[in-house]
N, C-alpha and C positions, 0 to 999 in steps of 0.2 A: 504493499500498499503506501503510495508517495506520502512524502512529509506533511504535504499540503492538504491532503484526503481528510475530512472527517471523520470519525467512527460511525458506521452504520448503526441504526437504532434499529433493534429487532424486538416486534411484540410479539408476545408469549400469551395465549388464553389460560386460564388457570384453571385447576381442579378444584372443586366444591366439596365441602365437607359439613354436613349438616348434623344436628341431633348429636354434638358431641358428649361425650364421657364428663360426668360433672368434673371430674379430677383435672380436666383441661382449662376450665376456669372461664368457659364461655357458655353460659346457661344461656338457652334457646337461642343461640348466634349460628352465623354460618361464617365457615373460614373459606377464603380463596387462598389459592398457594399454588407454588411451585416446586416440584420435585427438584432436589439439589443436582442430583445428574445432568436434569436437561438444562437447566439454567448455566451450569459449567461448562457443559459441553458448547452451547451457543458462546458463551463467553471466551471461551479458548480459542475462537476463531478471530479475536480482537473486536467484535462487535460490543454494543452496550444491549443490554437486554430490558426491555420494560413489560413489566405484566399489564394486560389490559383486563381489568376489573369486569367480570360479567354482572350486567344488569338486569334484574329481574322484575316481573310485572307488578309488584306489589311494593317494589323498594321506595325510597324517597326521591331516587334519582330514576327518571322512566327513560326507556330505550327509544332512541329517535334515529332518523336517518342520518340528522348532522351529526350526531355522537359518533357513527361508526366511520361516516366520511372522514370527520376529522381525524381519525386514528390512522385511517389510510393515507390522508395525505401529509401528516407529520413523521409517520413511520414509515422505513424502508422494506420492509417484509413482516410477513406473519405466518409464525408457527403453531401450528394446533396440536395440542398434547394429547395423550391417553386419558382414559379415566371411565365415566359411566358407560352404560349403554345408551344409543339413541333410541329415543321413545319412537315406535314403529307408525306412529301416527303421522311423522314427517314422511315417511315414504308410504303412507296409504294404506297401511295394515294395522290390525287389532293385535293389542300385546297378547302374548301367548303365555303358558305355565315356565317356558324356556327362559323366558326374560328375565334379567337379572336388575339391579337398581338402575333408573333412569332420572333424568334432570331436564324437563322441557324447558326449563326457562334457560337453562346453558345451551341447549340445543339451538333455540330460537336465535340468541344473542349470536351465537358463534356463527350460523348461517349467514346472518345479517353482515357479519365481518368479514367473513370470507368474501361474500360478493362484493363487498366495497373495496376490498383490496384487488381482486379481480378486476373490479370496473376501472381501479386507477393503475392497472397495469403494474402492480407491484407484486412480488413473487410469494408464494403461499406453499409452506410444507406442511403436509399434515402425517402425523406420527399415530400409529395404531387407529384410536378411535376417529382420528384428524382424517385419515385416509377414507375411512367410511365417511365419515361426514362431507367430504369432496364427491363422494361417489351419490349421496343423496342429494347434495346441492345441485349436482347435474341431473337429477330425475332417475337417479339407480335405487334401486332395493338392497335389502341386507339379509341373510339368515340371521333370525334371531336366536338361534345357536347351530353352530355349524354341525354338529352329532345328531341332535334332534330333527333338525330341517334335511336330513339326509345327504348333506353336501358331501360329506366324507365319514369314515369310521375311525379315523385318528385325532386324538385329542389336541387341540392347540393350544390349551389353557389347563395347565396342572399347579394349581394353587401351591402346594407344598414345594415346587421346584420353582415357580415363579420364572425368574430370568435365566435360570440354569438350563430351562428346557428350550432345545434348540431342535432345528430341522433344516435339511436341504433345501437349496432354493435354486430354480431352474430360471435363468433368464432369458429374455426372447434374443434369437440371434441377431446379431448386427443392430440390437436396439440402443436406446439413449443410455439405460441403466449399463447394459454390459459394456457401453463405451467409456464409463466412468471407472469400472473393473476390469480391464482387459488380462490382468494376470490371474484373473480368479478361477483356476481350473475346478472347484468343487466348493461353493460358495455356501455359508452355513450362516441362519441368522437365529434370534432367539425368537420365542413363540408365546405369546401371555394374551391371547384373546381368544374369546369363544365364538365370536359374531363374524361375519365376512362379507364379501361383496357377492350378491346375488344375481341382480340385472346390472349389467355396466352401463352407468350413465352416458349420456349423449355428450359427444366430444371428448370421450376418455379413451385410451388406449393401455390394456394392460401390457407392463414390462417386465414381468416375474411371476411365477405361480410357485408353490409349494410343492412337495414332491406327490401331493395327491392332489394337485390340481386347483388350489384355491388361490385367488389373484393375491400376491403380496407386493405388488407395486403396480400403482395407476398412475397416468401422467395426462395431463391437457393436451389434445393437439392443437390449441391456439398459439399465437405469439406469447402470451405471458407465462412464467414459470408456474404451473400447477402441479404439483407432485406429491403423491400420499405413498407411505410405506407402511406395510402391516405390522413390521418388527419395531423394535426400540433400538436404534442406533446409537443412543446415548448411555445404554447399557454396554455395548460393546467396548468394553474396557480392557486393560492390563490383566483381568481374570480369565477373559476369555480369547486368547489370541488366535484361536481356530474360526472366530467368527468375522464376517465380513467388516473391515473396519466403516466406522461411519464418517470419518474426514472426508471423503471424495465427495459423498452426496451432501454434506454439511457447507463446502466449499463450492460446491455448483450452485447451491442455492444463494451463496453469499455473492458468489460473481453476477448472478441473475439481477441481485438487488443493488450492486454497484453498479451496473450498466445501467439501469432504471435511473438511480440517483444524478449518473453524470448527464442522462439524455435530459433530465427535468432541470438540470443547472444549466445547460447549453443554451 
């Protein structure tokens, strides 16, 4: 980065925690937070991280188009991190017994946020739930549970193993993701999700699949950088040298953010 270039400002959408145990000291309150690995992963690129607080329908601050557009115009890129299941009503289905915890307020805010960044030509990177949100935003749908929905017999989420659970990744030959990892002969990634892409959204391409055929990376076919990965690259650290390194993916996102920042400054 040239000495005169300013640091990029990257927005991260937070996870939400409601109904906290009394010992946390936040009776009847909601916490919005960033998991440390995610924040540090982005900061390691030299960027500044800004948490974008979710606005809910009953809060003192009401969500407006102006609010999300202000974030999109002020920040250089958006990363949507993992968390709760997406409410099936967002893609036209009724909740089933296979569904885990949802947060419709977060869904609505992040969908508006995502669309505002895309409209502004700013890059968007979705991690796990974030990839699923990108698919829903483009009119796609999800398996409410991969095994229960008949998509696969393999478990993609084993709570007791969490980020230690991994599987092989098959990249699309000569695809965009494969170009980031030309030396990856047998790529592997972690797997911490029980939902996944069912119907692919319009304007999206699949860049990689798990060994049982579940989409693991999707990418927008338009000019803007819109990419989602089903794994958690921020957890691909020194503990797991056999997993696909997260830095090439992150730096590709940062490069897109820098190019957009320079184009707007010209």
